[in-house]
N, CA, C and O of each residue as an XYZ file, in Angstrom:
776
protein
N      25.426    -88.859   -135.686
C      24.043    -89.281   -135.722
C      23.371    -88.626   -136.915
O      23.509    -87.423   -137.136
N      22.654    -89.413   -137.671
C      21.850    -88.912   -138.776
C      20.448    -88.630   -138.250
O      20.076    -89.074   -137.164
N      19.678    -87.886   -139.035
C      18.258    -87.773   -138.747
C      17.502    -87.900   -140.055
O      17.964    -87.465   -141.110
N      16.337    -88.501   -139.962
C      15.443    -88.610   -141.109
C      14.446    -87.475   -140.964
O      13.639    -87.466   -140.034
N      14.499    -86.515   -141.882
C      13.740    -85.279   -141.757
C      12.686    -85.131   -142.837
O      12.812    -85.665   -143.939
N      11.644    -84.394   -142.492
C      10.627    -83.986   -143.450
C      11.111    -82.680   -144.078
O      11.368    -81.717   -143.355
N      11.244    -82.622   -145.411
C      11.640    -81.358   -146.039
C      10.582    -80.277   -145.761
O       9.380    -80.535   -145.821
N      11.056    -79.077   -145.459
C      10.160    -77.972   -145.132
C       9.967    -77.063   -146.345
O      10.911    -76.815   -147.094
N       8.748    -76.568   -146.536
C       8.523    -75.625   -147.630
C       9.053    -74.239   -147.251
O       9.222    -73.953   -146.066
N       9.315    -73.385   -148.227
C       9.814    -72.035   -147.935
C       8.910    -71.240   -146.980
O       9.398    -70.377   -146.251
N       7.629    -71.517   -146.977
C       6.708    -70.779   -146.101
C       7.055    -70.970   -144.627
O       6.825    -70.062   -143.829
N       7.600    -72.119   -144.246
C       7.993    -72.352   -142.850
C       9.189    -71.471   -142.500
O       9.229    -70.884   -141.419
N      10.159    -71.376   -143.401
C      11.303    -70.499   -143.150
C      10.876    -69.036   -143.084
O      11.409    -68.269   -142.281
N       9.913    -68.642   -143.926
C       9.414    -67.267   -143.865
C       8.746    -66.985   -142.532
O       8.947    -65.921   -141.946
N       7.939    -67.947   -142.041
C       7.288    -67.772   -140.738
C       8.345    -67.661   -139.636
O       8.248    -66.783   -138.779
N       9.339    -68.528   -139.649
C      10.405    -68.472   -138.643
C      11.127    -67.129   -138.715
O      11.450    -66.551   -137.677
N      11.384    -66.624   -139.917
C      12.042    -65.323   -140.067
C      11.160    -64.204   -139.519
O      11.666    -63.265   -138.905
N       9.850    -64.295   -139.733
C       8.929    -63.286   -139.196
C       8.931    -63.296   -137.669
O       8.788    -62.247   -137.043
N       9.092    -64.476   -137.068
C       9.081    -64.596   -135.609
C      10.438    -64.259   -134.987
O      10.510    -63.970   -133.793
N      11.494    -64.290   -135.764
C      12.863    -64.116   -135.265
C      13.048    -62.873   -134.386
O      13.658    -62.983   -133.322
N      12.553    -61.710   -134.782
C      12.767    -60.524   -133.938
C      12.135    -60.639   -132.544
O      12.535    -59.923   -131.626
N      11.174    -61.515   -132.383
C      10.493    -61.686   -131.097
C      11.199    -62.700   -130.200
O      10.732    -62.973   -129.094
N      12.321    -63.263   -130.661
C      12.998    -64.334   -129.929
C      14.197    -63.836   -129.120
O      15.033    -64.636   -128.699
N      14.285    -62.543   -128.902
C      15.397    -62.037   -128.088
C      15.214    -62.547   -126.656
O      14.091    -62.721   -126.181
N      16.309    -62.777   -126.002
C      16.261    -63.318   -124.644
C      16.471    -64.818   -124.593
O      16.730    -65.370   -123.524
N      16.364    -65.487   -125.730
C      16.669    -66.916   -125.785
C      18.174    -67.075   -125.988
O      18.801    -66.264   -126.670
N      18.755    -68.126   -125.394
C      20.188    -68.386   -125.560
C      20.536    -68.753   -126.992
O      21.527    -68.277   -127.545
N      19.716    -69.598   -127.582
C      19.993    -70.083   -128.929
C      18.759    -69.951   -129.797
O      17.693    -70.478   -129.477
N      18.919    -69.245   -130.890
C      17.860    -69.104   -131.879
C      18.327    -69.847   -133.122
O      19.413    -69.583   -133.638
N      17.515    -70.766   -133.598
C      17.900    -71.599   -134.744
C      17.928    -70.781   -136.032
O      17.018    -70.001   -136.315
N      18.978    -70.975   -136.791
C      19.042    -70.354   -138.113
C      18.666    -71.347   -139.205
O      18.312    -70.953   -140.316
N      18.742    -72.634   -138.885
C      18.289    -73.694   -139.796
C      17.173    -74.443   -139.095
O      17.251    -74.722   -137.898
N      16.154    -74.761   -139.836
C      14.981    -75.383   -139.234
C      14.772    -76.773   -139.815
O      14.878    -76.982   -141.023
N      14.474    -77.718   -138.931
C      14.245    -79.100   -139.354
C      13.017    -79.665   -138.661
O      12.633    -79.241   -137.571
N      12.426    -80.620   -139.322
C      11.328    -81.402   -138.760
C      11.809    -82.848   -138.768
O      11.793    -83.516   -139.802
N      12.239    -83.320   -137.596
C      12.829    -84.656   -137.480
C      11.721    -85.700   -137.381
O      10.795    -85.576   -136.579
N      11.838    -86.722   -138.210
C      10.944    -87.881   -138.131
C      11.555    -88.944   -137.225
O      10.844    -89.570   -136.439
N      12.888    -89.157   -137.330
C      13.571    -90.175   -136.520
C      15.067    -89.900   -136.527
O      15.630    -89.568   -137.570
N      15.715    -90.034   -135.380
C      17.164    -89.934   -135.274
C      17.764    -91.325   -135.448
O      17.222    -92.313   -134.953
N      18.891    -91.391   -136.160
C      19.518    -92.671   -136.476
C      21.020    -92.544   -136.269
O      21.687    -91.817   -137.005
N      21.557    -93.244   -135.275
C      22.980    -93.180   -134.989
C      23.762    -94.246   -135.725
O      23.270    -95.355   -135.938
N      24.987    -93.907   -136.116
C      25.867    -94.879   -136.778
C      26.056    -96.089   -135.873
O      26.038    -97.228   -136.340
N      26.237    -95.841   -134.579
C      26.470    -96.948   -133.644
C      25.230    -97.819   -133.454
O      25.325    -98.924   -132.920
N      24.072    -97.331   -133.886
C      22.833    -98.084   -133.723
C      22.439    -98.871   -134.967
O      21.373    -99.486   -135.006
N      23.298    -98.851   -135.981
C      22.966    -99.572   -137.200
C      22.867   -101.051   -136.860
O      23.868   -101.672   -136.502
N      21.674   -101.621   -136.967
C      21.526   -103.029   -136.599
C      22.198   -103.946   -137.607
O      22.465   -103.558   -138.745
N      22.468   -105.172   -137.167
C      23.130   -106.141   -138.035
C      22.387   -106.331   -139.351
O      23.010   -106.520   -140.395
N      21.053   -106.281   -139.304
C      20.303   -106.481   -140.542
C      20.593   -105.370   -141.540
O      20.479   -105.581   -142.747
N      20.970   -104.174   -141.049
C      21.336   -103.074   -141.937
C      22.774   -103.223   -142.375
O      23.088   -103.047   -143.553
N      23.653   -103.545   -141.442
C      25.077   -103.665   -141.747
C      25.390   -104.954   -142.501
O      26.529   -105.168   -142.914
N      24.395   -105.806   -142.681
C      24.599   -107.042   -143.422
C      25.438   -108.046   -142.677
O      25.979   -108.980   -143.268
N      25.547   -107.851   -141.361
C      26.299   -108.789   -140.544
C      27.801   -108.620   -140.658
O      28.551   -109.241   -139.906
N      28.254   -107.788   -141.589
C      29.699   -107.603   -141.765
C      30.074   -106.201   -141.329
O      29.902   -105.241   -142.081
N      30.577   -106.087   -140.137
C      30.972   -104.793   -139.617
C      32.490   -104.716   -139.613
O      33.181   -105.584   -139.080
N      32.979   -103.657   -140.219
C      34.430   -103.509   -140.272
C      34.915   -102.361   -139.397
O      36.087   -101.991   -139.465
N      34.055   -101.804   -138.596
C      34.436   -100.693   -137.727
C      35.139   -101.173   -136.474
O      35.516   -102.338   -136.344
N      35.304   -100.215   -135.539
C      36.008   -100.511   -134.302
C      35.029   -100.936   -133.215
O      33.918   -100.413   -133.122
N      35.451   -101.882   -132.406
C      34.661   -102.320   -131.258
C      35.419   -102.001   -129.988
O      36.650   -102.009   -129.966
N      34.682   -101.724   -128.941
C      35.280   -101.578   -127.615
C      35.258   -102.970   -127.007
O      34.180   -103.488   -126.717
N      36.424   -103.597   -126.804
C      36.437   -104.980   -126.334
C      35.784   -105.145   -124.966
O      35.334   -106.241   -124.632
N      35.725   -104.079   -124.169
C      35.118   -104.179   -122.841
C      33.605   -103.984   -122.862
O      32.928   -104.283   -121.878
N      33.073   -103.487   -123.969
C      31.640   -103.191   -124.005
C      30.797   -104.408   -124.353
O      29.613   -104.454   -124.019
N      31.391   -105.394   -125.019
C      30.621   -106.548   -125.453
C      29.771   -106.247   -126.680
O      29.006   -107.104   -127.121
N      29.890   -105.047   -127.237
C      29.112   -104.654   -128.407
C      29.857   -104.978   -129.686
O      31.085   -105.067   -129.709
N      29.096   -105.151   -130.738
C      29.679   -105.341   -132.057
C      30.371   -104.047   -132.476
O      30.035   -102.978   -131.967
N      31.329   -104.128   -133.392
C      31.987   -102.913   -133.853
C      30.998   -101.985   -134.562
O      30.027   -102.431   -135.172
N      31.270   -100.695   -134.465
C      30.463    -99.700   -135.143
C      30.920    -99.612   -136.589
O      32.119    -99.504   -136.849
N      29.981    -99.655   -137.542
C      30.405    -99.558   -138.939
C      30.929    -98.158   -139.237
O      30.465    -97.186   -138.641
N      31.889    -98.044   -140.153
C      32.342    -96.718   -140.564
C      31.169    -95.918   -141.123
O      30.230    -96.487   -141.679
N      31.228    -94.601   -140.972
C      30.107    -93.740   -141.343
C      29.653    -93.924   -142.802
O      28.449    -94.040   -143.028
N      30.540    -93.958   -143.793
C      30.060    -94.130   -145.168
C      29.290    -95.437   -145.366
O      28.282    -95.471   -146.071
N      29.774    -96.509   -144.740
C      29.073    -97.791   -144.843
C      27.727    -97.721   -144.129
O      26.730    -98.245   -144.627
N      27.697    -97.081   -142.974
C      26.442    -96.948   -142.233
C      25.426    -96.141   -143.035
O      24.248    -96.494   -143.086
N      25.884    -95.054   -143.662
C      24.985    -94.229   -144.469
C      24.403    -95.033   -145.627
O      23.196    -94.988   -145.867
N      25.240    -95.757   -146.335
C      24.761    -96.557   -147.466
C      23.772    -97.623   -146.990
O      22.745    -97.849   -147.629
N      24.082    -98.277   -145.868
C      23.194    -99.311   -145.334
C      21.878    -98.706   -144.863
O      20.813    -99.264   -145.128
N      21.937    -97.576   -144.168
C      20.710    -96.915   -143.712
C      19.845    -96.488   -144.890
O      18.631    -96.693   -144.878
N      20.459    -95.902   -145.898
C      19.713    -95.453   -147.072
C      18.945    -96.607   -147.703
O      17.765    -96.470   -148.024
N      19.604    -97.728   -147.879
C      18.940    -98.883   -148.495
C      17.867    -99.463   -147.573
O      16.784    -99.827   -148.033
N      18.163    -99.548   -146.275
C      17.181   -100.080   -145.337
C      15.963    -99.167   -145.249
O      14.830    -99.646   -145.191
N      16.191    -97.851   -145.240
C      15.072    -96.913   -145.180
C      14.232    -96.986   -146.443
O      13.006    -96.894   -146.379
N      14.870    -97.149   -147.580
C      14.090    -97.301   -148.827
C      13.156    -98.497   -148.709
O      11.992    -98.429   -149.106
N      13.674    -99.594   -148.160
C      12.842   -100.797   -147.999
C      11.719   -100.542   -146.986
O      10.563   -100.883   -147.235
N      12.070    -99.936   -145.832
C      11.066    -99.689   -144.795
C      10.000    -98.691   -145.234
O       8.847    -98.787   -144.811
N      10.377    -97.742   -146.075
C       9.437    -96.705   -146.499
C       8.686    -97.064   -147.773
O       7.764    -96.349   -148.167
N       9.068    -98.167   -148.427
C       8.355    -98.549   -149.644
C       6.897    -98.817   -149.283
O       6.599    -99.428   -148.257
N       6.022    -98.363   -150.120
C       4.596    -98.513   -149.850
C       4.019    -97.375   -149.025
O       2.808    -97.323   -148.814
N       4.869    -96.454   -148.551
C       4.382    -95.278   -147.832
C       3.999    -94.235   -148.865
O       4.834    -93.798   -149.657
N       2.749    -93.841   -148.854
C       2.276    -92.839   -149.803
C       2.648    -91.437   -149.331
O       2.819    -91.215   -148.132
N       2.775    -90.486   -150.261
C       2.935    -89.094   -149.845
C       1.808    -88.724   -148.880
O       0.695    -89.240   -148.984
N       2.111    -87.824   -147.942
C       1.113    -87.497   -146.921
C       1.079    -85.998   -146.653
O       2.029    -85.268   -146.936
N      -0.061    -85.562   -146.091
C      -0.274    -84.156   -145.766
C       0.220    -83.857   -144.361
O       0.195    -84.707   -143.471
N       0.668    -82.626   -144.192
C       1.232    -82.190   -142.923
C       0.946    -80.701   -142.786
O       0.721    -80.021   -143.788
N       0.949    -80.184   -141.558
C       0.677    -78.760   -141.366
C       1.383    -78.220   -140.135
O       1.464    -78.891   -139.106
N       1.894    -76.998   -140.252
C       2.352    -76.218   -139.101
C       1.133    -75.412   -138.680
O       0.579    -74.652   -139.474
N       0.716    -75.581   -137.428
C      -0.567    -75.015   -136.995
C      -0.466    -73.961   -135.901
O      -1.467    -73.327   -135.567
N       0.712    -73.763   -135.341
C       0.838    -72.776   -134.276
C       2.220    -72.814   -133.658
O       3.124    -73.493   -134.145
N       2.362    -72.066   -132.568
C       3.598    -72.029   -131.803
C       3.303    -72.627   -130.436
O       2.238    -72.393   -129.865
N       4.250    -73.399   -129.914
C       4.090    -73.998   -128.593
C       5.458    -74.055   -127.923
O       6.458    -73.635   -128.504
N       5.496    -74.572   -126.706
C       6.756    -74.621   -125.959
C       6.837    -75.870   -125.112
O       5.837    -76.356   -124.585
N       8.065    -76.383   -124.992
C       8.378    -77.410   -123.998
C       8.944    -76.653   -122.799
O      10.029    -76.077   -122.880
N       8.214    -76.655   -121.700
C       8.709    -75.977   -120.498
C       9.759    -76.801   -119.778
O      10.642    -76.255   -119.116
N       9.662    -78.121   -119.906
C      10.614    -79.028   -119.264
C      11.051    -80.075   -120.289
O      10.584    -81.213   -120.242
N      11.955    -79.698   -121.229
C      12.389    -80.661   -122.241
C      13.153    -81.822   -121.621
O      13.691    -81.706   -120.520
N      13.198    -82.940   -122.333
C      13.883    -84.138   -121.846
C      15.370    -83.893   -121.642
O      15.992    -84.526   -120.788
N      15.945    -82.983   -122.418
C      17.360    -82.650   -122.248
C      17.577    -81.222   -122.715
O      16.761    -80.654   -123.440
N      18.679    -80.664   -122.291
C      19.040    -79.327   -122.731
C      18.326    -78.231   -121.962
O      17.545    -78.482   -121.044
N      18.622    -77.015   -122.368
C      18.087    -75.848   -121.667
C      16.617    -75.623   -122.007
O      16.106    -76.108   -123.017
N      15.973    -74.889   -121.149
C      14.564    -74.596   -121.330
C      14.323    -73.115   -121.246
O      15.160    -72.395   -120.703
N      13.233    -72.636   -121.751
C      12.188    -73.334   -122.496
C      12.631    -73.597   -123.945
O      13.615    -73.028   -124.417
N      11.889    -74.465   -124.633
C      12.093    -74.704   -126.057
C      10.843    -74.193   -126.762
O       9.740    -74.687   -126.526
N      11.022    -73.213   -127.619
C       9.909    -72.655   -128.384
C       9.921    -73.300   -129.760
O      10.972    -73.394   -130.394
N       8.759    -73.744   -130.227
C       8.724    -74.469   -131.499
C       7.445    -74.222   -132.279
O       6.440    -73.768   -131.732
N       7.505    -74.530   -133.571
C       6.322    -74.546   -134.425
C       5.680    -75.911   -134.262
O       6.331    -76.939   -134.453
N       4.406    -75.921   -133.910
C       3.675    -77.176   -133.723
C       3.292    -77.749   -135.081
O       2.845    -77.027   -135.973
N       3.473    -79.052   -135.223
C       3.219    -79.747   -136.478
C       2.152    -80.805   -136.251
O       2.206    -81.552   -135.274
N       1.188    -80.865   -137.153
C       0.139    -81.876   -137.076
C       0.211    -82.802   -138.279
O       0.187    -82.358   -139.427
N       0.299    -84.094   -137.997
C       0.240    -85.126   -139.023
C       0.185    -86.483   -138.349
O       1.184    -86.957   -137.809
N      -0.980    -87.105   -138.381
C      -1.103    -88.457   -137.820
C      -0.242    -89.446   -138.585
O       0.291    -90.390   -138.001
N      -0.104    -89.239   -139.882
C       0.711    -90.146   -140.695
C       2.177    -90.056   -140.270
O       2.857    -91.078   -140.181
N       2.667    -88.850   -140.008
C       4.046    -88.690   -139.551
C       4.259    -89.408   -138.220
O       5.285    -90.063   -138.034
N       3.324    -89.298   -137.309
C       3.449    -89.963   -136.005
C       3.475    -91.486   -136.198
O       4.284    -92.176   -135.577
N       2.601    -92.003   -137.049
C       2.596    -93.458   -137.303
C       3.899    -93.909   -137.969
O       4.426    -94.975   -137.652
N       4.406    -93.104   -138.877
C       5.667    -93.419   -139.537
C       6.806    -93.422   -138.520
O       7.666    -94.303   -138.553
N       6.815    -92.452   -137.629
C       7.816    -92.405   -136.560
C       7.754    -93.676   -135.709
O       8.788    -94.267   -135.396
N       6.556    -94.089   -135.343
C       6.395    -95.306   -134.532
C       6.937    -96.533   -135.272
O       7.576    -97.399   -134.674
N       6.674    -96.592   -136.571
C       7.165    -97.721   -137.370
C       8.698    -97.730   -137.402
O       9.313    -98.792   -137.309
N       9.305    -96.567   -137.532
C      10.768    -96.480   -137.548
C      11.354    -96.789   -136.175
O      12.433    -97.375   -136.084
N      10.659    -96.403   -135.106
C      11.124    -96.753   -133.752
C      11.078    -98.260   -133.544
O      11.945    -98.825   -132.877
N      10.074    -98.907   -134.109
C       9.993   -100.366   -133.996
C      11.177   -101.030   -134.695
O      11.655   -102.075   -134.255
N      11.650   -100.422   -135.785
C      12.770   -100.996   -136.532
C      14.130   -100.649   -135.920
O      15.036   -101.482   -135.911
N      14.274    -99.421   -135.409
C      15.582    -98.945   -134.964
C      15.678    -98.660   -133.471
O      16.769    -98.386   -132.969
N      14.568    -98.718   -132.755
C      14.577    -98.347   -131.345
C      14.287    -96.864   -131.183
O      14.443    -96.082   -132.122
N      13.867    -96.488   -129.995
C      13.511    -95.098   -129.703
C      14.522    -94.487   -128.745
O      15.057    -95.172   -127.873
N      14.776    -93.215   -128.911
C      15.616    -92.480   -127.970
C      14.709    -92.062   -126.819
O      13.731    -91.338   -127.005
N      15.058    -92.532   -125.631
C      14.221    -92.316   -124.448
C      13.982    -90.826   -124.195
O      14.903    -90.011   -124.241
N      12.737    -90.505   -123.932
C      12.363    -89.150   -123.559
C      11.960    -88.253   -124.709
O      11.269    -87.256   -124.497
N      12.382    -88.589   -125.948
C      12.038    -87.717   -127.075
C      11.443    -88.466   -128.263
O      10.933    -87.847   -129.197
N      11.506    -89.782   -128.231
C      10.948    -90.562   -129.333
C       9.955    -91.581   -128.783
O       9.735    -91.667   -127.575
N       9.371    -92.336   -129.677
C       8.363    -93.304   -129.254
C       7.118    -92.572   -128.799
O       6.640    -91.668   -129.485
N       6.587    -92.957   -127.641
C       5.360    -92.339   -127.134
C       5.550    -90.864   -126.789
O       4.568    -90.124   -126.728
N       6.774    -90.420   -126.566
C       7.052    -89.024   -126.215
C       7.250    -88.129   -127.434
O       7.451    -86.924   -127.282
N       7.198    -88.691   -128.630
C       7.449    -87.938   -129.858
C       6.401    -86.854   -130.067
O       5.199    -87.122   -130.060
N       6.875    -85.627   -130.251
C       6.019    -84.484   -130.577
C       6.596    -83.858   -131.848
O       7.657    -83.237   -131.797
N       5.916    -84.012   -132.983
C       6.440    -83.404   -134.209
C       6.515    -81.882   -134.047
O       5.534    -81.241   -133.669
N       7.689    -81.314   -134.337
C       7.861    -79.876   -134.149
C       9.083    -79.370   -134.916
O       9.945    -80.140   -135.341
N       9.121    -78.057   -135.075
C      10.253    -77.367   -135.674
C      10.748    -76.374   -134.627
O      10.068    -75.390   -134.335
N      11.928    -76.627   -134.062
C      12.457    -75.766   -132.999
C      12.823    -74.393   -133.552
O      13.471    -74.272   -134.592
N      12.390    -73.362   -132.826
C      12.736    -71.983   -133.162
C      13.852    -71.467   -132.270
O      14.809    -70.864   -132.756
N      13.736    -71.701   -130.955
C      14.712    -71.168   -130.000
C      14.630    -71.960   -128.703
O      13.646    -72.646   -128.430
N      15.711    -71.844   -127.899
C      15.697    -72.524   -126.608
C      16.617    -71.814   -125.619
O      17.550    -71.096   -125.979
N      16.292    -72.062   -124.348
C      17.124    -71.584   -123.259
C      17.078    -70.085   -123.060
O      16.445    -69.355   -123.822
N      17.759    -69.647   -122.027
C      17.852    -68.225   -121.755
C      16.752    -67.745   -120.829
O      16.128    -68.517   -120.102
N      16.543    -66.457   -120.883
C      15.571    -65.838   -120.004
C      14.761    -64.813   -120.801
O      14.963    -63.608   -120.653
N      13.841    -65.295   -121.648
C      13.050    -64.346   -122.421
C      12.230    -63.447   -121.490
O      11.867    -63.839   -120.382
N      11.955    -62.255   -121.962
C      11.151    -61.308   -121.187
C       9.843    -61.960   -120.758
O       9.291    -62.792   -121.479
N       9.346    -61.578   -119.573
C       8.069    -62.140   -119.118
C       6.968    -61.921   -120.156
O       6.807    -60.829   -120.702
N       6.236    -62.969   -120.403
C       5.120    -62.899   -121.339
C       5.467    -63.179   -122.780
O       4.566    -63.391   -123.592
N       6.766    -63.187   -123.138
C       7.153    -63.403   -124.531
C       6.706    -64.780   -125.012
O       6.086    -64.900   -126.068
N       7.018    -65.811   -124.242
C       6.640    -67.168   -124.654
C       5.118    -67.280   -124.757
O       4.598    -67.814   -125.736
N       4.407    -66.777   -123.749
C       2.933    -66.845   -123.761
C       2.369    -66.090   -124.956
O       1.424    -66.562   -125.589
N       2.930    -64.922   -125.278
C       2.441    -64.148   -126.424
C       2.684    -64.890   -127.732
O       1.823    -64.900   -128.612
N       3.859    -65.514   -127.862
C       4.149    -66.258   -129.088
C       3.248    -67.480   -129.219
O       2.772    -67.787   -130.312
N       3.011    -68.179   -128.109
C       2.135    -69.354   -128.142
C       0.703    -68.942   -128.488
O      -0.018    -69.689   -129.148
N       0.298    -67.762   -128.044
C      -1.067    -67.285   -128.307
C      -1.231    -66.683   -129.707
O      -2.354    -66.480   -130.169
N      -0.117    -66.402   -130.377
C      -0.183    -65.778   -131.707
C      -0.928    -66.681   -132.683
O      -0.778    -67.903   -132.661
N      -1.719    -66.066   -133.524
C      -2.471    -66.821   -134.525
C      -1.919    -66.524   -135.913
O      -1.530    -65.396   -136.216
N      -1.895    -67.544   -136.736
C      -1.533    -67.388   -138.141
C      -2.204    -68.503   -138.917
O      -2.611    -69.519   -138.352
N      -2.313    -68.299   -140.212
C      -2.907    -69.336   -141.052
C      -1.988    -70.546   -141.063
O      -0.773    -70.396   -141.200
N      -2.545    -71.737   -140.924
C      -1.703    -72.939   -140.973
C      -0.939    -73.019   -142.295
O      -1.422    -72.587   -143.342
N       0.239    -73.572   -142.219
C       1.042    -73.834   -143.413
C       0.888    -75.319   -143.712
O       1.326    -76.167   -142.935
N       0.271    -75.619   -144.826
C       0.003    -77.016   -145.205
C       0.821    -77.383   -146.444
O       0.997    -76.570   -147.352
N       1.313    -78.616   -146.462
C       2.003    -79.111   -147.637
C       1.921    -80.628   -147.676
O       1.504    -81.273   -146.715
N       2.326    -81.174   -148.800
C       2.320    -82.619   -149.007
C       3.763    -83.097   -149.045
O       4.593    -82.538   -149.762
N       4.056    -84.129   -148.270
C       5.401    -84.687   -148.181
C       5.532    -85.808   -149.209
O       4.776    -86.779   -149.190
N       6.509    -85.655   -150.109
C       6.740    -86.649   -151.171
C       8.048    -87.404   -150.980
O       8.310    -88.384   -151.677
N       8.878    -86.946   -150.029
C      10.174    -87.576   -149.788
C      10.605    -87.249   -148.361
O      10.104    -86.305   -147.751
N      11.533    -88.036   -147.840
C      12.165    -87.762   -146.549
C      13.667    -87.660   -146.791
O      14.217    -88.367   -147.635
N      14.325    -86.776   -146.044
C      15.751    -86.533   -146.227
C      16.548    -87.134   -145.079
O      16.214    -86.939   -143.910
N      17.597    -87.860   -145.417
C      18.541    -88.363   -144.429
C      19.602    -87.279   -144.275
O      20.387    -87.028   -145.190
N      19.616    -86.640   -143.105
C      20.435    -85.460   -142.859
C      21.676    -85.819   -142.056
O      21.609    -86.566   -141.080
N      22.808    -85.276   -142.482
C      24.087    -85.486   -141.807
C      24.477    -84.185   -141.105
O      24.905    -83.238   -141.765
N      24.335    -84.122   -139.766
C      24.626    -82.866   -139.068
C      26.105    -82.492   -139.063
O      26.442    -81.321   -138.891
N      26.984    -83.463   -139.248
C      28.417    -83.151   -139.283
C      28.728    -82.193   -140.433
O      29.493    -81.241   -140.276
N      28.125    -82.461   -141.589
C      28.351    -81.633   -142.771
C      27.207    -80.649   -143.016
O      27.257    -79.841   -143.943
N      26.171    -80.729   -142.168
C      24.995    -79.854   -142.267
C      24.393    -79.901   -143.672
O      24.156    -78.874   -144.307
N      24.152    -81.142   -144.135
C      23.587    -81.301   -145.476
C      22.784    -82.582   -145.567
O      22.928    -83.497   -144.756
N      21.941    -82.618   -146.572
C      21.171    -83.823   -146.862
C      22.107    -84.829   -147.509
O      22.721    -84.547   -148.538
N      22.211    -86.008   -146.898
C      23.093    -87.062   -147.412
C      22.368    -87.957   -148.405
O      23.001    -88.589   -149.251
N      21.038    -88.015   -148.306
C      20.241    -88.844   -149.216
C      18.785    -88.426   -149.086
O      18.358    -87.967   -148.026
N      18.026    -88.583   -150.160
C      16.577    -88.376   -150.121
C      15.901    -89.679   -150.495
O      16.342    -90.389   -151.399
N      14.828    -89.983   -149.790
C      14.090    -91.217   -150.070
C      12.683    -90.830   -150.498
O      11.910    -90.276   -149.717
N      12.370    -91.125   -151.733
C      11.038    -90.791   -152.284
C       9.989    -91.705   -151.690
O      10.239    -92.883   -151.436
N       8.802    -91.141   -151.469
C       7.675    -91.931   -150.978
C       6.810    -92.366   -152.144
O       5.803    -93.046   -151.946
């Protein structure tokens, strides 16, 4: 599965590093931070992206079209995203605080994250969900722009509340491109300029 991410400025990584010592007690503390705009699976590449010619494997019992091979899916997604994002102007975004999902749609809880504010990002996410579909429980109307810091475990009592109550100056930046991220290789596979 690919994700279309908002590139983060160094100030976000510095803030996460400053908060890191306070995250003891969580099962997993993120060492890489991302701001996901939309998740995109190879198996979800629609025919309009694959050009109707799929050369991947199909499960004959599923009734589904074959899944395109990953390199073909990446190339098709990159071109389709360029078309879908054309006319999207660079936009402002801000990390404004720390918050938590006490009952996430999946995985262990709690999830501690940097809260992100951007109406343009939310509208862009909705537009991409209309084109590619939404992942139930975390996309579409349930989408909350955020940068995960840590999740799961049993943090000391009051740690989550103290982090959520912590104040810091918002980190503001302007987004000029979105990155198509490949988690298998943990790298940006393509950037799409706005």
